DRENPA-3360 file (N, C-alpha, C; in nm, 2 decimals, always signed):
BEGIN
1 = XXXXXXXX = -4.62/+1.09/+1.84/-4.72/+1.11/+1.74/-4.65/+1.11/+1.60 ~ -4.54/+1.05/+1.58/-4.47/+1.04/+1.45/-4.42/+1.17/+1.40 ~ -4.41/+1.28/+1.49/-4.37/+1.41/+1.45/-4.22/+1.43/+1.47 ~ -4.16/+1.49/+1.37/-4.02/+1.53/+1.38/-4.00/+1.68/+1.37 ~ -3.93/+1.74/+1.46/-3.90/+1.88/+1.46/-3.77/+1.91/+1.40 ~ -3.76/+2.00/+1.31/-3.63/+2.04/+1.25/-3.54/+2.09/+1.36 ~ -3.60/+2.16/+1.46/-3.51/+2.22/+1.57/-3.44/+2.11/+1.65 ~ -3.49/+1.99/+1.66/-3.42/+1.89/+1.73/-3.35/+1.78/+1.65;
9 = XXXXXXXX = -3.37/+1.80/+1.51/-3.31/+1.70/+1.42/-3.15/+1.70/+1.43 ~ -3.10/+1.82/+1.47/-2.95/+1.83/+1.48/-2.89/+1.74/+1.58 ~ -2.98/+1.69/+1.67/-2.93/+1.59/+1.77/-2.90/+1.46/+1.71 ~ -2.96/+1.43/+1.59/-2.95/+1.31/+1.52/-2.86/+1.32/+1.39 ~ -2.88/+1.43/+1.32/-2.81/+1.44/+1.19/-2.71/+1.55/+1.19 ~ -2.60/+1.53/+1.13/-2.49/+1.63/+1.11/-2.54/+1.75/+1.03 ~ -2.62/+1.71/+0.93/-2.68/+1.82/+0.84/-2.83/+1.80/+0.83 ~ -2.90/+1.85/+0.93/-3.04/+1.82/+0.95/-3.13/+1.86/+0.84;
17 = XXXXXXXX = -3.11/+1.99/+0.79/-3.19/+2.04/+0.68/-3.19/+1.95/+0.55 ~ -3.06/+1.92/+0.52/-3.04/+1.84/+0.40/-3.10/+1.70/+0.42 ~ -3.09/+1.64/+0.54/-3.14/+1.51/+0.56/-3.30/+1.51/+0.56 ~ -3.35/+1.61/+0.62/-3.50/+1.61/+0.63/-3.56/+1.63/+0.49 ~ -3.49/+1.72/+0.41/-3.53/+1.73/+0.27/-3.52/+1.60/+0.19 ~ -3.41/+1.53/+0.21/-3.39/+1.40/+0.14/-3.50/+1.30/+0.18 ~ -3.53/+1.29/+0.31/-3.64/+1.20/+0.35/-3.77/+1.24/+0.30 ~ -3.80/+1.37/+0.29/-3.92/+1.42/+0.24/-3.93/+1.39/+0.09;
25 = XXXXXXXX = -3.83/+1.40/+0.01/-3.82/+1.37/-0.13/-3.85/+1.22/-0.15 ~ -3.80/+1.14/-0.06/-3.82/+0.99/-0.07/-3.96/+0.95/-0.03 ~ -4.04/+1.05/+0.02/-4.18/+1.02/+0.07/-4.18/+0.95/+0.20 ~ -4.07/+0.95/+0.28/-4.07/+0.89/+0.41/-4.12/+0.99/+0.52 ~ -4.10/+1.12/+0.49/-4.15/+1.23/+0.58/-4.24/+1.31/+0.50 ~ -4.34/+1.37/+0.57/-4.43/+1.47/+0.51/-4.42/+1.60/+0.59 ~ -4.40/+1.71/+0.52/-4.38/+1.84/+0.58/-4.52/+1.90/+0.61 ~ -4.55/+1.91/+0.74/-4.68/+1.96/+0.78/-4.68/+2.11/+0.79;
33 = XXXXXXXX = -4.57/+2.16/+0.85/-4.56/+2.31/+0.87/-4.41/+2.34/+0.87 ~ -4.37/+2.47/+0.87/-4.23/+2.51/+0.88/-4.17/+2.45/+1.00 ~ -4.07/+2.36/+0.99/-4.00/+2.31/+1.10/-4.06/+2.18/+1.16 ~ -4.18/+2.13/+1.10/-4.25/+2.02/+1.15/-4.27/+1.92/+1.04 ~ -4.23/+1.79/+1.06/-4.25/+1.68/+0.97/-4.31/+1.57/+1.04 ~ -4.38/+1.49/+0.96/-4.44/+1.37/+1.02/-4.40/+1.25/+0.94 ~ -4.37/+1.14/+1.01/-4.32/+1.02/+0.95/-4.44/+0.95/+0.88 ~ -4.43/+0.92/+0.75/-4.54/+0.86/+0.67/-4.55/+0.72/+0.71;
41 = XXXXXXXX = -4.67/+0.66/+0.73/-4.69/+0.52/+0.76/-4.63/+0.44/+0.65 ~ -4.57/+0.32/+0.68/-4.50/+0.24/+0.58/-4.60/+0.20/+0.46 ~ -4.72/+0.18/+0.49/-4.81/+0.14/+0.39/-4.87/+0.25/+0.31 ~ -4.83/+0.38/+0.34/-4.88/+0.49/+0.27/-4.77/+0.57/+0.20 ~ -4.65/+0.52/+0.20/-4.54/+0.58/+0.13/-4.57/+0.59/-0.02 ~ -4.55/+0.71/-0.08/-4.58/+0.72/-0.22/-4.72/+0.74/-0.26 ~ -4.81/+0.75/-0.17/-4.95/+0.77/-0.20/-5.00/+0.91/-0.19 ~ -4.92/+1.00/-0.15/-4.96/+1.14/-0.13/-5.03/+1.16/+0.00;
49 = XXXXXXXX = -5.01/+1.07/+0.10/-5.08/+1.07/+0.23/-5.04/+1.20/+0.30 ~ -5.14/+1.25/+0.38/-5.12/+1.35/+0.48/-5.22/+1.33/+0.59 ~ -5.18/+1.37/+0.71/-5.27/+1.35/+0.83/-5.39/+1.45/+0.82 ~ -5.50/+1.42/+0.89/-5.61/+1.51/+0.91/-5.56/+1.64/+0.98 ~ -5.63/+1.75/+0.96/-5.58/+1.87/+1.02/-5.58/+1.87/+1.17 ~ -5.68/+1.80/+1.23/-5.68/+1.79/+1.38/-5.56/+1.71/+1.43 ~ -5.54/+1.59/+1.37/-5.42/+1.51/+1.41/-5.29/+1.58/+1.39 ~ -5.28/+1.65/+1.28/-5.16/+1.73/+1.25/-5.14/+1.84/+1.35;
57 = XXXXXXXX = -5.25/+1.91/+1.39/-5.24/+2.01/+1.49/-5.19/+1.96/+1.63 ~ -5.25/+1.85/+1.66/-5.21/+1.78/+1.79/-5.07/+1.74/+1.79 ~ -5.02/+1.68/+1.68/-4.88/+1.64/+1.66/-4.79/+1.76/+1.68 ~ -4.82/+1.87/+1.61/-4.73/+1.99/+1.62/-4.73/+2.04/+1.76 ~ -4.85/+2.05/+1.82/-4.85/+2.10/+1.96/-4.78/+2.01/+2.06 ~ -4.79/+1.88/+2.04/-4.72/+1.79/+2.13/-4.57/+1.80/+2.11 ~ -4.53/+1.81/+1.99/-4.38/+1.83/+1.96/-4.33/+1.96/+2.02 ~ -4.42/+2.06/+2.03/-4.37/+2.19/+2.09/-4.38/+2.19/+2.24;
65 = XXXXXXXX = -4.49/+2.13/+2.30/-4.51/+2.14/+2.44/-4.50/+2.01/+2.52 ~ -4.50/+1.90/+2.46/-4.50/+1.77/+2.53/-4.64/+1.71/+2.54 ~ -4.65/+1.58/+2.57/-4.77/+1.51/+2.57/-4.87/+1.55/+2.68 ~ -4.82/+1.61/+2.79/-4.90/+1.63/+2.91/-4.97/+1.77/+2.91 ~ -4.94/+1.86/+2.81/-4.99/+1.99/+2.81/-5.07/+2.03/+2.69 ~ -5.12/+1.94/+2.62/-5.19/+1.97/+2.49/-5.33/+1.90/+2.50 ~ -5.43/+1.97/+2.47/-5.57/+1.92/+2.46/-5.64/+1.98/+2.34 ~ -5.68/+1.89/+2.25/-5.76/+1.94/+2.13/-5.90/+1.98/+2.18;
73 = XXXXXXXX = -5.94/+2.10/+2.14/-6.07/+2.16/+2.20/-6.15/+2.22/+2.09 ~ -6.27/+2.27/+2.13/-6.36/+2.35/+2.04/-6.40/+2.27/+1.92 ~ -6.40/+2.34/+1.80/-6.45/+2.28/+1.68/-6.37/+2.16/+1.64 ~ -6.24/+2.16/+1.68/-6.15/+2.04/+1.65/-6.19/+1.92/+1.73 ~ -6.22/+1.94/+1.86/-6.27/+1.83/+1.94/-6.41/+1.78/+1.88 ~ -6.49/+1.87/+1.85/-6.62/+1.83/+1.79/-6.60/+1.75/+1.67 ~ -6.51/+1.78/+1.58/-6.48/+1.71/+1.46/-6.43/+1.57/+1.50 ~ -6.34/+1.56/+1.59/-6.29/+1.43/+1.63/-6.40/+1.34/+1.70;
81 = XXXXXXXX = -6.50/+1.41/+1.76/-6.61/+1.33/+1.82/-6.71/+1.30/+1.71 ~ -6.69/+1.34/+1.58/-6.78/+1.30/+1.47/-6.90/+1.39/+1.46 ~ -6.89/+1.51/+1.52/-7.01/+1.60/+1.51/-7.00/+1.70/+1.40 ~ -6.88/+1.71/+1.33/-6.87/+1.80/+1.22/-6.81/+1.72/+1.10 ~ -6.89/+1.70/+1.00/-6.85/+1.60/+0.89/-6.74/+1.66/+0.80 ~ -6.75/+1.79/+0.77/-6.66/+1.84/+0.67/-6.52/+1.88/+0.73 ~ -6.42/+1.87/+0.65/-6.28/+1.92/+0.69/-6.29/+2.07/+0.71 ~ -6.21/+2.11/+0.81/-6.21/+2.26/+0.85/-6.07/+2.32/+0.81;
89 = XXXXXXXX = -6.07/+2.45/+0.80/-5.95/+2.51/+0.77/-5.87/+2.57/+0.89 ~ -5.92/+2.53/+1.01/-5.85/+2.58/+1.13/-5.87/+2.47/+1.24 ~ -5.76/+2.45/+1.31/-5.76/+2.35/+1.42/-5.73/+2.43/+1.55 ~ -5.80/+2.39/+1.66/-5.79/+2.47/+1.79/-5.73/+2.37/+1.89 ~ -5.62/+2.41/+1.96/-5.56/+2.33/+2.06/-5.53/+2.41/+2.18 ~ -5.57/+2.36/+2.30/-5.54/+2.42/+2.43/-5.40/+2.39/+2.47 ~ -5.32/+2.49/+2.51/-5.19/+2.48/+2.56/-5.17/+2.57/+2.68 ~ -5.06/+2.54/+2.76/-5.05/+2.62/+2.88/-4.99/+2.76/+2.87;
97 = XXXXXXXX = -4.92/+2.79/+2.76/-4.86/+2.92/+2.74/-4.89/+2.97/+2.60 ~ -4.87/+3.10/+2.57/-4.91/+3.16/+2.45/-4.82/+3.11/+2.33 ~ -4.88/+3.09/+2.22/-4.80/+3.05/+2.10/-4.87/+3.12/+1.98 ~ -4.79/+3.17/+1.89/-4.85/+3.23/+1.77/-4.91/+3.12/+1.68 ~ -5.02/+3.16/+1.60/-5.08/+3.06/+1.51/-4.97/+3.00/+1.42 ~ -4.99/+2.88/+1.38/-4.90/+2.82/+1.28/-4.98/+2.78/+1.15 ~ -4.93/+2.83/+1.04/-5.00/+2.80/+0.91/-4.94/+2.67/+0.86 ~ -5.03/+2.58/+0.82/-4.98/+2.45/+0.77/-4.92/+2.47/+0.63;
105 = XXXXXXXX = -4.82/+2.39/+0.60/-4.76/+2.40/+0.47/-4.82/+2.31/+0.36 ~ -4.90/+2.21/+0.40/-4.95/+2.12/+0.30/-5.09/+2.14/+0.26 ~ -5.16/+2.25/+0.32/-5.30/+2.28/+0.29/-5.33/+2.42/+0.34 ~ -5.43/+2.48/+0.29/-5.47/+2.61/+0.34/-5.54/+2.60/+0.48 ~ -5.46/+2.59/+0.58/-5.52/+2.57/+0.72/-5.43/+2.63/+0.82 ~ -5.48/+2.66/+0.94/-5.40/+2.72/+1.05/-5.43/+2.65/+1.18 ~ -5.33/+2.64/+1.26/-5.34/+2.59/+1.39/-5.35/+2.71/+1.49 ~ -5.45/+2.72/+1.57/-5.47/+2.82/+1.67/-5.45/+2.77/+1.81;
113 = XXXXXXXX = -5.36/+2.83/+1.88/-5.33/+2.79/+2.02/-5.41/+2.88/+2.12 ~ -5.48/+2.81/+2.21/-5.56/+2.88/+2.31/-5.50/+2.85/+2.45 ~ -5.46/+2.96/+2.53/-5.40/+2.94/+2.66/-5.51/+2.90/+2.76 ~ -5.49/+2.78/+2.82/-5.59/+2.73/+2.92/-5.51/+2.64/+3.02 ~ -5.57/+2.62/+3.13/-5.52/+2.53/+3.23/-5.56/+2.39/+3.19 ~ -5.47/+2.33/+3.11/-5.51/+2.20/+3.04/-5.54/+2.09/+3.15 ~ -5.48/+2.10/+3.26/-5.50/+2.00/+3.37/-5.64/+2.00/+3.42 ~ -5.71/+2.11/+3.41/-5.85/+2.12/+3.46/-5.96/+2.08/+3.36;
121 = XXXXXXXX = -5.92/+2.07/+3.23/-6.02/+2.04/+3.13/-6.06/+1.89/+3.14 ~ -6.19/+1.87/+3.12/-6.24/+1.73/+3.12/-6.21/+1.68/+2.98 ~ -6.12/+1.58/+2.98/-6.07/+1.53/+2.85/-6.06/+1.38/+2.85 ~ -6.04/+1.32/+2.73/-6.03/+1.18/+2.71/-5.94/+1.16/+2.59 ~ -5.90/+1.03/+2.56/-5.81/+1.00/+2.45/-5.90/+0.95/+2.33 ~ -5.87/+1.00/+2.21/-5.93/+0.95/+2.09/-5.82/+0.91/+1.99 ~ -5.83/+0.80/+1.93/-5.73/+0.75/+1.83/-5.74/+0.83/+1.70 ~ -5.63/+0.86/+1.65/-5.62/+0.93/+1.51/-5.51/+0.85/+1.43;
129 = XXXXXXXX = -5.49/+0.89/+1.31/-5.39/+0.83/+1.23/-5.25/+0.86/+1.28 ~ -5.23/+0.95/+1.37/-5.10/+0.97/+1.43/-5.09/+0.92/+1.57 ~ -5.19/+0.84/+1.62/-5.19/+0.79/+1.75/-5.30/+0.85/+1.84 ~ -5.30/+0.82/+1.96/-5.40/+0.87/+2.06/-5.38/+1.02/+2.08 ~ -5.49/+1.09/+2.08/-5.48/+1.24/+2.10/-5.57/+1.27/+2.22 ~ -5.53/+1.36/+2.31/-5.61/+1.41/+2.42/-5.71/+1.51/+2.37 ~ -5.84/+1.49/+2.39/-5.94/+1.57/+2.34/-6.04/+1.60/+2.45 ~ -6.10/+1.72/+2.45/-6.20/+1.75/+2.55/-6.32/+1.66/+2.53;
137 = XXXXXXXX = -6.38/+1.62/+2.64/-6.50/+1.53/+2.63/-6.62/+1.60/+2.56 ~ -6.72/+1.52/+2.54/-6.84/+1.57/+2.48/-6.89/+1.69/+2.56 ~ -6.90/+1.67/+2.69/-6.96/+1.78/+2.77/-6.88/+1.90/+2.77 ~ -6.74/+1.89/+2.79/-6.65/+2.00/+2.79/-6.66/+2.07/+2.66 ~ -6.66/+2.00/+2.55/-6.67/+2.06/+2.41/-6.79/+2.14/+2.39 ~ -6.91/+2.09/+2.44/-7.03/+2.16/+2.43/-7.02/+2.30/+2.50 ~ -6.97/+2.30/+2.62/-6.96/+2.43/+2.70/-6.86/+2.52/+2.63 ~ -6.75/+2.46/+2.58/-6.65/+2.55/+2.51/-6.70/+2.61/+2.39;
145 = XXXXXXXX = -6.78/+2.54/+2.31/-6.84/+2.59/+2.19/-6.94/+2.70/+2.22 ~ -7.02/+2.68/+2.32/-7.12/+2.78/+2.36/-7.05/+2.91/+2.41 ~ -6.94/+2.89/+2.49/-6.88/+3.01/+2.54/-6.80/+3.09/+2.44 ~ -6.74/+3.02/+2.34/-6.67/+3.10/+2.24/-6.71/+3.04/+2.10 ~ -6.83/+3.07/+2.05/-6.88/+3.01/+1.93/-6.80/+3.05/+1.81 ~ -6.74/+3.16/+1.81/-6.66/+3.21/+1.69/-6.52/+3.16/+1.68 ~ -6.47/+3.09/+1.79/-6.33/+3.04/+1.79/-6.32/+2.93/+1.69 ~ -6.23/+2.96/+1.59/-6.21/+2.86/+1.48/-6.27/+2.90/+1.35;
153 = XXXXXXXX = -6.34/+3.01/+1.35/-6.40/+3.06/+1.23/-6.50/+2.96/+1.16 ~ -6.58/+2.89/+1.25/-6.67/+2.79/+1.20/-6.79/+2.79/+1.29 ~ -6.85/+2.91/+1.31/-6.96/+2.92/+1.41/-7.08/+2.84/+1.37 ~ -7.12/+2.84/+1.24/-7.23/+2.76/+1.19/-7.21/+2.62/+1.22 ~ -7.10/+2.56/+1.19/-7.07/+2.42/+1.22/-7.07/+2.40/+1.37 ~ -7.02/+2.50/+1.45/-7.01/+2.48/+1.59/-7.14/+2.47/+1.66 ~ -7.24/+2.55/+1.62/-7.37/+2.54/+1.68/-7.44/+2.41/+1.64 ~ -7.42/+2.36/+1.52/-7.48/+2.23/+1.48/-7.41/+2.12/+1.56;
161 = XXXXXXXX = -7.28/+2.13/+1.59/-7.21/+2.03/+1.67/-7.27/+2.03/+1.81 ~ -7.30/+2.15/+1.86/-7.35/+2.16/+2.00/-7.48/+2.08/+2.01 ~ -7.57/+2.09/+1.91/-7.69/+2.02/+1.91/-7.67/+1.87/+1.91 ~ -7.58/+1.83/+1.83/-7.55/+1.68/+1.82/-7.49/+1.63/+1.95 ~ -7.38/+1.70/+2.00/-7.31/+1.66/+2.12/-7.40/+1.66/+2.24 ~ -7.49/+1.76/+2.25/-7.58/+1.77/+2.37/-7.66/+1.64/+2.38 ~ -7.70/+1.58/+2.27/-7.78/+1.46/+2.28/-7.70/+1.34/+2.34 ~ -7.57/+1.35/+2.34/-7.48/+1.24/+2.39/-7.43/+1.27/+2.53;
169 = XXXXXXXX = -7.47/+1.38/+2.59/-7.41/+1.42/+2.71/-7.44/+1.32/+2.82 ~ -7.35/+1.31/+2.92/-7.38/+1.23/+3.04/-7.46/+1.31/+3.14 ~ -7.56/+1.25/+3.20/-7.64/+1.32/+3.30/-7.55/+1.38/+3.41 ~ -7.58/+1.50/+3.44/-7.52/+1.58/+3.54/-7.37/+1.63/+3.52 ~ -7.31/+1.57/+3.41/-7.17/+1.61/+3.39/-7.15/+1.75/+3.34 ~ -7.25/+1.80/+3.26/-7.24/+1.94/+3.22/-7.25/+2.03/+3.34 ~ -7.33/+2.00/+3.43/-7.34/+2.09/+3.55/-7.22/+2.08/+3.64 ~ -7.16/+1.96/+3.65/-7.04/+1.95/+3.73/-6.92/+2.03/+3.67;
177 = XXXXXXXX = -6.91/+2.02/+3.54/-6.80/+2.10/+3.47/-6.83/+2.25/+3.48 ~ -6.95/+2.29/+3.46/-6.99/+2.43/+3.47/-6.96/+2.48/+3.61 ~ -6.98/+2.40/+3.72/-6.95/+2.44/+3.85/-6.80/+2.46/+3.88 ~ -6.73/+2.36/+3.84/-6.58/+2.36/+3.87/-6.51/+2.46/+3.78 ~ -6.56/+2.49/+3.67/-6.48/+2.58/+3.58/-6.55/+2.72/+3.57 ~ -6.64/+2.75/+3.65/-6.71/+2.88/+3.66/-6.78/+2.91/+3.52 ~ -6.85/+2.81/+3.47/-6.92/+2.83/+3.34/-7.07/+2.81/+3.35 ~ -7.12/+2.85/+3.47/-7.27/+2.84/+3.49/-7.35/+2.93/+3.40;
185 = XXXXXXXX = -7.29/+3.05/+3.37/-7.36/+3.14/+3.28/-7.36/+3.08/+3.14 ~ -7.25/+3.02/+3.10/-7.25/+2.95/+2.97/-7.35/+2.84/+2.96 ~ -7.36/+2.76/+3.07/-7.46/+2.65/+3.07/-7.60/+2.71/+3.06 ~ -7.63/+2.82/+3.13/-7.76/+2.88/+3.13/-7.79/+2.93/+2.99 ~ -7.69/+2.99/+2.92/-7.71/+3.04/+2.78/-7.74/+2.92/+2.69 ~ -7.67/+2.81/+2.71/-7.70/+2.69/+2.63/-7.84/+2.64/+2.65 ~ -7.89/+2.63/+2.77/-8.02/+2.58/+2.79/-8.13/+2.68/+2.73 ~ -8.10/+2.81/+2.74/-8.20/+2.91/+2.68/-8.20/+2.89/+2.53;
193 = XXXXXXXX = -8.09/+2.87/+2.47/-8.08/+2.85/+2.33/-8.16/+2.73/+2.29 ~ -8.13/+2.62/+2.36/-8.19/+2.49/+2.32/-8.34/+2.49/+2.34 ~ -8.39/+2.56/+2.44/-8.53/+2.57/+2.46/-8.60/+2.65/+2.35 ~ -8.53/+2.73/+2.28/-8.59/+2.81/+2.17/-8.58/+2.74/+2.04 ~ -8.52/+2.63/+2.03/-8.51/+2.56/+1.90/-8.64/+2.49/+1.87 ~ -8.67/+2.49/+1.74/-8.78/+2.41/+1.69/-8.72/+2.28/+1.64 ~ -8.75/+2.17/+1.71/-8.69/+2.04/+1.67/-8.79/+1.93/+1.70 ~ -8.79/+1.84/+1.61/-8.89/+1.72/+1.62/-8.85/+1.63/+1.73;
201 = XXXXXXXX = -8.72/+1.63/+1.77/-8.68/+1.54/+1.88/-8.72/+1.59/+2.01 ~ -8.80/+1.52/+2.09/-8.85/+1.57/+2.22/-8.74/+1.61/+2.32 ~ -8.62/+1.56/+2.30/-8.52/+1.60/+2.40/-8.49/+1.75/+2.40 ~ -8.53/+1.82/+2.29/-8.51/+1.96/+2.28/-8.62/+2.04/+2.34 ~ -8.73/+1.97/+2.38/-8.85/+2.05/+2.43/-8.82/+2.11/+2.56 ~ -8.88/+2.23/+2.58/-8.87/+2.30/+2.71/-8.91/+2.21/+2.82 ~ -8.83/+2.21/+2.93/-8.86/+2.13/+3.05/-8.79/+2.00/+3.04 ~ -8.72/+1.96/+2.93/-8.65/+1.83/+2.92/-8.50/+1.85/+2.92;
209 = X = -8.45/+1.97/+2.96/-8.31/+2.00/+2.95/-8.24/+1.96/+3.08;
% end
């Protein structure tokens, strides 16, 4: 994902800190967070380019954990699915072991790591400016947002995203995920909330869930 870690740069450079600083000054690297740099695309050198917060978070997590143990989830997944239009100040990533939050160096934003069994999450790949990112599916994202609406400090955007993503759900998949991940109570709460919404689209009407 074009990410370079200062911790591993010593394997390549005799003086890693000085070399990373030099490449950053030249505009070839962009410092995302303390100890994490991303290679700037050739056609964006000198333009002030920086990756989106979700892509940056995924890149940092992959650099720390490897490609097989990182899944973008919650509000960040909703944003990559196009259900949240505005940029957010927090990115949420599922990982297998605990990690303290990481504050980004290039903007006022934080990466929050959530411990989950990433192999059990229903996920897919979505392309970003840093390459393909593993992201929870529409259905998994809906259930995650309902279960922990405040995760990511964007509860208002989260509920709006739930309403959008619910319309895109695949028939029966929500129930299958709820069964396998013991989220039946979460699904019931979602259906109760949707039945109480006043919406012109008939898909929200009671009895059509």
